[in-house]
N, C-alpha and C positions, 0 to 999 in steps of 0.2 A: 479655591481648594479643589484638587482633583478627586475623582471618585475613589481612587486607590487610597488616598490620604484619609478620606472620611471613613472608609472601611477599616483602615488600620487603627484609627482613633476609637471607633466603635468596638472593635475587637479587643483592644487593650483595656478599654473601660470595663468590659465584662470579665476580663481575666485577672483583675487585681482591684482590691479595695482596702481601705484603712478605716478602722472603727475602734471605739472602746468596747470592752466586753467583760462579762462575768464568766469565769470558768465554772462549768457545771460538772465536768468529769474529765479525767485523764487516764487513758488506758495504754499500758506499755505495748509497743509494737517493735519487735526486734530488740537489739541490744542498746541502740542509741536513739530511739525515737518514741514519741508518744502520739496517740491520736486524741486530740483535744476536741471537746464540744463546748462551744461558747454560746452565750446569749448576748446578742448585740442589739443596740437600738435601731440601727439602720439596715441590718441584714438578718435579723432574727436568730433562730437557732441554727448554728453553723458548725460543721466539723472540718478538721484539717489535720495534717501531719506536722508535728514539730520535732525537729532534730535537737536533742538535748543530751548532755552528759548526765551521768548518774547524779553528780552533785547538783546540777541545774534542775533536775527533775523534782527535787524535794520542795521547790518553791511553788510548784503547780498543784495547789490543793483546791478543792471545791470552795467557791466563794471569792477566790482571788480576782481582783480587778486588774485588767490588762489594757494596754494599747496594742492592737493586733493589726498585722498586715497579712492578707490572704492572697495567694497567687496560684493560678492553675492554667494549663494549656486550654482547657475547655471548661465551661461553667459547670457541666455535670460531673467533672472530676472531683475527687476528694480534695486535692490541692494541698498546699503547704502553708503553715503559719510561721511568721516571725513575731515574737511577742516580747513586750517589755512590761514587767510587773510594776503596777503603780500603787497597789495596796493589798496587803495580805489580811485575812480575816481569822483563819483558824487559830493562829498563835495567840490571838487576843482572848479567845473563848475556850481554850483547851480544857480548862478546869471547871467549866460550867456545862453539865450534861444537857440541860434544857436548851441552852443556846445552840449547842452542837447539833442536837436533834432538829431544831428549827432550821438551821442552815442546810443540813442534809436533806430535810424534807422539801424545802423550797427548791433546791437544785434539782431534785428528782422529779418533783411535780412539773417543773418547766420542761425538763428533758423528756418526760413521758407523754405530756399532753399537747405540746405545741407542734405545729407542722414545721418541717424544715424550711429555713430561709424565708419565713414569713414575718416581716417586722412588726413588733408591738412596742413602739417607743414609750408609751405611757406605762405599760406594764414593766418595762425595763427600769423606768424611774422609780416605780414602787418597790422593785427589788432592791435598788440601790438604797432607798429609804430604810428598808429592812436591814440591810448590811450595816448601815450607819448606826441604827438602833442597837444592833447586836454588840457593837464595839463601844457604845456610849454608856457611861455610868449614870444611873438616875437615883434620885433619893428614894428611900424606902416608901412604898405606897404610891409612888408617882404613877399617874395614868400614862405619861409619855414614856412607855416602856417597849421593849422588844416584843412583848406578848401582843400588845395592841398593833404594832407594826406588822407582825406576822399574820394576825387575823385580817388586817386590811389588805395584805398581799394576796391572801387566798380569795377574798371578795373580789379583788381586781382581776385575778386569774379567771374566776368564774365569768366575770363580765366580758373579758376578752375572748373567752371561748364561746360566747353567745348565750350564757346561762346566768347572767347577772340578776341580782335581786332588784325588784322594782318596788320602792317604798314611797312612791310619790302620791298614791291615792289608794283607797280601799278597792280591792278587786271586785267586791260584791256591789257596792253602792256608789263608788266614785268620790266619796267624801274624802277630804284631806284632814279631817279632825279625828282625834282619839284613835290614832293608828297604833295598836298595841300587839298585833299578832302578825305572823308570817305564814302563808300557806305552804305546807311542805310539798304540795303538788306543783304549784306555779311559781313559787318564790316571790309572790306579790303580797303587799301589805293587806291587812284586814282590820277593820275598825272594831272597837270594843263591842258595839251593839250588834254588828253583823256576825262577829265571831263568837258571841256568847254561847249559842247552842252547840258549838263545835270546839270549844276552847281546849278540851282535853286532847284534841287531834292536831292542834295548831302549835307552831313554835312561838315563843314570846319574842316580840320585837325588842331586842336589847338595846340599851342606849349606845353601847360601843359600836353596834352595827349601824344604827341610824347616823352616828357621827361620821362614819365612813362616807356615806352618800350626801349628808347635809351637815358639814362640819360646823356651821354657824348656828344650827338649830338645836341648841341644848334643851332637852325636854326633861324637866325634873320629875315628871310623872312616870317615866320609864325606870324600871328597877335596875340597880347595879347588877353586874353579872361577873361570873368567874371566867377565866380564860378557857377552862374546860367546857363550860356551858356554851360559850360562843362558838368554839371549834366543833362541838357536836352538831351545830346547825350547818356549818360549811361542810362537815363530813358527809352529811346527808345529801347535799346537792352535788358534791363532787362524785360521790358514789352513784347517785341516781342518774345524773346527766352525762357524766364524763367517763368514769371507769366501767360502768355497765356497758356502754357503747364500745369500749375498748376490749371488752371481754375479760377483764381482770379485776381483782380487788384493789383497794387502795394500797399503796406501798407500805411495807412493814414499818419503815422508818416513820411514816406519818402516824401510824397506829401507836407506835412507841411514844411519840410526842404527845398524843392525846392522853395516854396513860400517865405520862410524867406530869401533866398539868392537872390531874384529877384532884390533887390535894391543895392546889394553889388558892389563895384567898381571892375575894372579888376585886375587880378593878377599882372600885370606889369604896 
């Protein structure tokens, strides 16, 4: 193969890709176009221009799953999208304000915190798990709920941003026994004995949080928790490590979700 042929192949590879994606936002651009921001497993957070009629635009709502093709003359250009909708989410949850807030919050957190074009395939899978949970009916009182999936999504986001919780051992002693607290400073587990003098300043290690990191390690000694209590913990770490660095508060939608879950019963 000649050098010219190799360069053409390399050039074309950089100018076009195909991937699945989750639509985070769609902003009108002119009369017949939208600027979409997608979260994809292979290309991360990615923007592009989509030409769409007024009728077509209605199907591009946050959370929509797509098959997308992106093309551009140069990699640094905005480029254009061609998209095929594979699953819509909003229509399934339109009458459930809690689920709508969770969807909007997840989309905004991804769009606000991730670097452009930086792939996070595992986080993408966790987002898809959340979307599936939002559109699945569960028996009353079931732990397999969208609230659990949303919490685990936020824990995964923290991990991929470099601020994940470490629940493997006690931060003070190294023991793996009787881990019942989380340090609000480090996000590391603390044992019952080491944390006793400081327990008023520590977060409780909730069962639903431990299950995210160690799904097979059910600990009956850990207390049941409410969605609100669990999200108060992730709220702290998102604000302390992520949004403070960005110089802004948590999005209002995320705060509204926390308020909406204040009266929810415990997971168990």
